[in-house]
C-alpha positions in Angstrom: 3.6 -0.3 14.4 3.0 -4.0 14.8 6.3 -4.4 16.0 6.3 -1.5 18.7 3.0 -2.7 19.8 4.1 -5.6 20.9 7.0 -4.5 22.4 4.6 -2.1 24.6 1.0 -4.1 24.7 2.4 -8.0 24.6 1.0 -10.9 22.3 -1.5 -12.9 23.3 -1.2 -16.1 21.5 -3.2 -18.7 24.0 -6.5 -17.8 22.6 -7.5 -20.1 20.1 -9.5 -17.4 18.1 -6.3 -14.9 18.0 -7.1 -15.0 14.2 -10.5 -14.5 13.3 -11.1 -10.3 12.8 -13.5 -9.3 16.0 -16.4 -8.4 13.8 -17.1 -11.5 12.7 -16.9 -13.4 16.1 -19.2 -10.1 16.8 -21.5 -11.2 13.9 -21.4 -15.3 14.5 -20.8 -15.7 17.9 -22.5 -12.6 19.4 -21.8 -10.6 22.7 -24.8 -10.3 24.4 -24.8 -14.1 25.4 -22.8 -16.5 27.7 -19.0 -16.4 27.7 -17.5 -18.1 24.3 -17.5 -22.1 25.5 -16.3 -25.1 23.8 -18.4 -25.7 20.7 -19.8 -29.3 19.8 -18.8 -30.5 16.5 -22.7 -29.9 15.1 -22.7 -26.3 16.1 -19.0 -25.8 14.2 -20.5 -26.9 10.8 -23.3 -25.0 10.9 -21.6 -22.2 11.7 -19.2 -22.5 9.0 -22.0 -23.2 6.6 -23.4 -19.6 7.5 -19.7 -18.2 7.3 -19.6 -20.0 3.6 -23.5 -19.0 2.8 -22.8 -15.6 3.8 -19.5 -14.8 2.2 -20.7 -16.8 -1.0 -21.8 -14.0 -3.1 -18.1 -12.0 -3.0 -16.4 -14.6 -4.7 -16.0 -14.6 -8.5 -15.3 -17.7 -9.9 -13.7 -15.8 -12.7 -9.8 -15.1 -12.6 -8.7 -11.7 -13.2 -6.2 -11.3 -15.9 -2.4 -9.7 -15.1 -1.9 -6.4 -16.8 0.7 -6.3 -19.4 4.0 -5.9 -18.0 5.9 -6.2 -21.4 8.8 -4.9 -22.8 7.3 -0.9 -23.1 9.5 0.3 -25.5 8.3 -0.5 -29.5 12.2 -1.3 -30.3 15.8 -1.4 -29.3 16.8 1.8 -31.2 13.6 3.5 -28.8 15.3 1.6 -26.1 18.6 3.2 -26.8 17.0 6.7 -27.6 14.9 6.7 -24.4 18.4 6.1 -22.6 20.3 8.9 -24.1 17.5 11.1 -23.6 17.3 11.0 -19.3 20.9 10.6 -19.1 21.1 14.4 -21.1 18.1 15.5 -18.8 19.2 14.4 -15.5 22.5 15.9 -16.5 21.3 19.1 -17.2 18.7 18.9 -13.6 15.7 20.1 -15.8 12.8 19.4 -13.9 9.2 18.3 -15.1 6.3 20.8 -16.2 4.0 18.8 -17.6 0.2 18.2 -16.6 1.7 14.9 -14.2 4.1 16.8 -12.5 3.5 20.9 -13.0 6.2 23.0 -11.4 4.9 24.3 -8.3 5.2 20.6 -7.1 8.5 20.5 -6.9 9.7 23.7 -4.4 10.7 22.0 -1.2 8.9 24.3 1.3 5.8 22.9 -0.1 6.1 19.0 1.9 6.5 18.5 5.6 9.6 17.0 6.7 8.5 14.8 9.3 5.0 13.4 10.3 3.6 12.9 13.9 1.9 9.2 13.9 0.0 8.5 17.0 0.4 5.2 18.8 -0.3 3.3 21.8 -3.5 1.4 22.5 -5.5 5.0 23.6 -3.3 6.4 21.4 -2.1 9.3 23.6 2.0 8.7 23.0 3.5 10.5 19.4 5.9 8.9 17.6 7.7 11.7 14.9 8.4 10.4 11.9 11.5 12.3 10.1 12.6 11.6 6.3 14.3 14.9 4.7 13.8 15.6 1.6 17.4 15.2 0.4 16.6 11.5 0.9 13.5 11.5 -1.0 13.7 14.4 -3.6 16.2 13.3 -5.9 14.3 10.1 -6.2 11.4 11.1 -6.8 13.2 13.9 -9.5 14.4 11.2 -11.1 11.2 8.5 -11.5 9.2 12.4 -12.8 12.5 12.6 -15.3 12.1 8.9 -16.3 8.4 9.1 -16.4 8.2 11.9 -18.5 11.0 11.3 -21.2 9.1 8.2 -21.9 5.7 9.6 -22.1 6.6 12.5 -24.9 9.1 9.0 -26.3 5.9 6.9 -26.6 3.5 9.8 -27.4 6.2 10.7 -30.7 6.1 7.0 -31.9 
């Protein structure tokens, strides 16, 4: 999308404020006054302090703990059992039917094969993105089968 926009509309790199969000510019510089001119160092420092005071309430010094992504199996034997069970499920072509993946979700007719995305400056153009079920359905099925087998295996331990 960004590439398409840059090709159609170009890129403005000469603007010194090109990497500042327009809402921030509107809030701190305003839009009702004279055109933006060169800011002296004192005004720049005042503006920087004002922005820091406004943003400070959103900053938290406490680090966020990283989610645990350790080995999901209770033992190496459980992994062997999982791989064997998954291979049997996949070779049999079983589709999961549980609360996570109801059987009604596996009908190809329930999904659109394309999506129209509005693009352009005034959103007058439309770009049709086509993704046939033959591409994504086998991957979704393999993922659902693996997750269902893993859920069943871990609930039995």
